[in-house]
N, C-alpha and C positions, 0 to 999 in steps of 0.2 A: 450901801454894801455891809456896813456894820450891823444893820438891823436883820438883813438876812442871814448873816453868820449867827447872830445871836439866836434867831428863830430856829435854825437848824440844831444848834448846840441844845437849845432848849427842848426841842422834840426828841432828840437823841437821849438826854438825861430823863426826860419823862418816860420813855419807853423801857430804860433799864430799871427804873423805879417800880414800874409795873411788873417786870419780870421778877424783880427781887419780892415784890409783895406776893406774887403768884407762888413762887418757891415756898415762902413762909406758910401761905395757905394750904399748899399741897401737902407740906410735911404734918399739917395737923388734921387734914381731912381725906387724905388719899385712901384710908382704909374703908371710910364710909362710901367714897365714890365707887371703889372696887367692888364693895359688897352689893351696893344697889345695882350694878351693872352685872354682876355674877348672878344675882337672884333672877334677872331677867333672861340671861343666857339659859339658865337652868329650865326656866318655863318653856323657852324656844326649843330647846333640844327634848323636852318632855322626859327629863330625868326624874324618876319618881323618887320621893324621899326614902332614904334607907333607914334601918334600924340601928346603924352605926352611930358612934358617939358624935360624929360631925356630919354635917350635911355637905353635899358636893360644893356648894357656893363658898362654904366656909374654908374648904381645901384651896379654893382660888384666892381667898383672903390670904391665908398662909403662905401660898407660893409668892403673892406679891410682896409681903412682909419680908420673906426670906431674900428675895431678889433686891429690895430696896435696902435692907440692913446688912445683906451679905452674911446670913446665918447659915450654920450647918443644920441638918436634919435634927440633930440632938438638941440643938438650942431651939428649933422650931416646935419641938415638943412642949418646951416651956412656954413659948408664945402662945400655943393652943390653950394651955391652961389660964394664962393671964387674960386672953381675949375672950374666950368662950367658957371659961370656968370648967373644962373638961380635960382630963388627962389622957393623952393619946400617946402610943408609942412611937418612937421615931421611924421604925420600919413600916408601921402603918401609914405614916404621912408620905413616905418615899413611894410605896405602892399607889396610894391614891392619886399622887401627882402624875404618874404614869397613866392611870385609868382616866384622869379627867383632863388630860393634855388638851384635847378638842375643846372642852369647856373654857379653859383659860384663853384659848386663842379666840373663841367667839365673844368672851367678855370684852377683850381688847378691841375688836370690830365693832361692837355695840357702843363703846365709849366714842369711837372715831364718829358714828352717825349722829352725835349730838350737834356737831358742827355742820351737818347736812352733807348730801352728795357732793362729790367731786366732779368737775367738768372734765379735768385732766388728770391722769395718772401716770407715774413713772414706775417701771418694773425693773428690777435689778436683783442682784444676789450678793451675798457676802458670807465668808466662811468663819466657822468658830472651831478652836482646837479644844479636844476633849482630854480629860485625864486618864488615859488608857495606858496599860502596862502589859508586858509580856515577859515570859521567863527567858533569862539570859543564861549563859555559861556560868557555872559555879553556883547555881541555885538563886543568883540575884535576879530582882525585877528591873527590866529596863523600860524606859518609858518610850512609847511609840506614837507617832503623829497619827491620830484620827481625827477627823474633821466632820463637822454637820454644817450644812448649807442653809442659810435662811434666804428664801426667795419671797420677796414682798412687793406690793403696790402701794405707792403712797401719793398723797396729793402734794404737788410742788409748792402750792401756796401755803397750806396749812402744815404741812410734814406730818400729817396723821397717816397711820398705816390702815388701810381698807381690806387688804387681804394678805394673809401670811402663810407660810409653808415652811416646815423644816423637814429636810431630807438629807440622805447620805451625801457627804461632800464630793463623792466621786460622780455623782449624776449630773448629766447634761442639763442645761437650762432649757433648752427649746421644748422638750415635752411637758414641762412644768407650767407652761402658760395656760393651758386648758383647765387644770384643777385650781389654779389660782384666780382665773376670771369667774369660775363657777362659785366663788366665795361672795362675790360683789352682790350688794343688796340693791344697787342702781346701776344705770348705764352711763359710763362716762362718754364724752364726745370724742377723745383722743387717749391713745395709750402709747407711751414712749418706751423703747427698750433698745438695747445695744445688739451687736451681732449675734451674741450668744443666743438670743431667742428667736432669731430669724430662721423661718422655715415656711414652706409652701401652706402647710396645715394651719400655722398661726396666722398668717395673713388671711386666709379664707375664712378662718373662724372669727376674727375680729370684724371683718367686713360683713359676714352674715349677721352678726349680731347688731349691726348698724353702728359700729364703733370704728373711727378712723384709725388704722395702724400706722405708727411713725416708728418703723424699726429699720435701723440701718442694715442694708444688705451685706452679706459676705462678698469678698472681692471675686471669688470664683461662681457666684450665683448666675444661674442661666435664666433665661426668659420663658423657657418651655413651661406650659401650665401643668401638664400631666394630671388633668382632672380637678384643678384649682383654678378657674378663671379668673377670680380676683387677684391672684398671684401674679398672672400674666400681665394684667392692667397695671399692677403696682409697679412691676419691674421695667415696663416700657416707659412709664413716666419717669422713674428713676434714671433710666439710661438716657432719656431725651434732656432731662434737666442737669444731669451730672450731680456729683455729691454736694458741692458748696451751695448751689441753687436750690437743690432739693432740701438741704437742711434749714436753709433761711426761709423757704417758703413754707415748710411743714412746722417751724418752730423747734426742730430737733436741736439746733445748735445752741438754743437758749435754755430749753427745758432739761434734757437729759443730763447736762453736768451738775444739775442740783441734786447732789447726793447727801444733803445735811442730815437726813433722817437717819441713815446709816451711821454717820460720822457722831451723831449724839449718841447713839446706842453704845458704839465702841468706846467714846471718851467717858461716859457715865459708868458702864458696867465691864469694859475690857472686852478681849476678843478670845477669852478662855472661858469654858463652862466646867463647873465642878461635878462632871458626870463620866461614867466609864462606858456608856453606850449611847447610841442614838436615842433609843426610847427614853433613856434618863435624861437626855439633853433637851428633849423636846419641850417639856413642861417649863424648864428653867429659862429658855430662850423665849417662849410666848409670854412669860411672866416679865420679862425685860420690854417686850413690846407693849405690853399692858400698861406698864408704869410710864412709858415714854407716852402713850396716847392720854393717859390720866393727867400727866403734867401739861401736855399741850392744850388740854381742855382748860385746865385752870389758867394757864397762862393767857389764852384768847379771852377768858372771862375778865381777867384783870386788865388787859389791854382795852377792852371795850367798856370798862368802868363798872362791871358787875361786882358789887360788893356782897351780895348774898351767897350762901353756899350753894353750890351747883348740884349737890346731891338730889334734892327733890325733882329737878328738871330731868336729870339722868334717869331716874327711876320710871320716868314716862317715855323714854327713848324707844 
């Protein structure tokens, strides 16, 4: 009995040693990891090199540095001079971040591909509060609550984000499933989601793609197909089993509560974004996802005993 306890404790300590080692390695090398993935993303999007002072992938690196170090745009101008030896005005950086928000998101997804495709994905959303103000009585500015919604699909085993989308916080979740799935570079076996993503169209979409939908139906959901035969079959099965048996059989009861990926983002970077508009918030939120994926990659490398820098492998992803 003592031997078993000591083995468990030893395994636990070894894992945390690897995580600490990964964090130290990440701090020293995350810029190189981001740069290698951003170059690949730039080639995939076929963004032609410009005559500006910085290339598009270099702005992705600046976005990652800004998110990691919590820097303002003015301080990022100094970082551009330190990293690339070029002086860039902070307003130029601000405009470039908005222009290359999609490039930042794709860079994050390319890093996730290093660990390979995921057999299962969890889809959910979380909200961020923006720094938005409006004129109040007496000429004062009063802060008003404006939100941006991050909708993402991640692997419950690795906690890697494989699809991300930032939209207005007031938008419903269900119509966002299709553009989210369109980002995937592979076909998972299952997709888990809560009631917010339940719709006839989403059930039919996933089934047509050969992906098993595991989405909890709404309480008032009907069995009528209305042109979506996969939905009718899905609902008849759910009604026959009941929620508890359906959740156990499909794995919903085990998989969907695993929301650690969102929790890590909130704990590390908070739930507020230093932006006054949705367009300004998009690149900053994508940069946080990018850093999360980069650290997850380094952590898995440390857990598997890889001592070499992961950057050369990432460049070939």
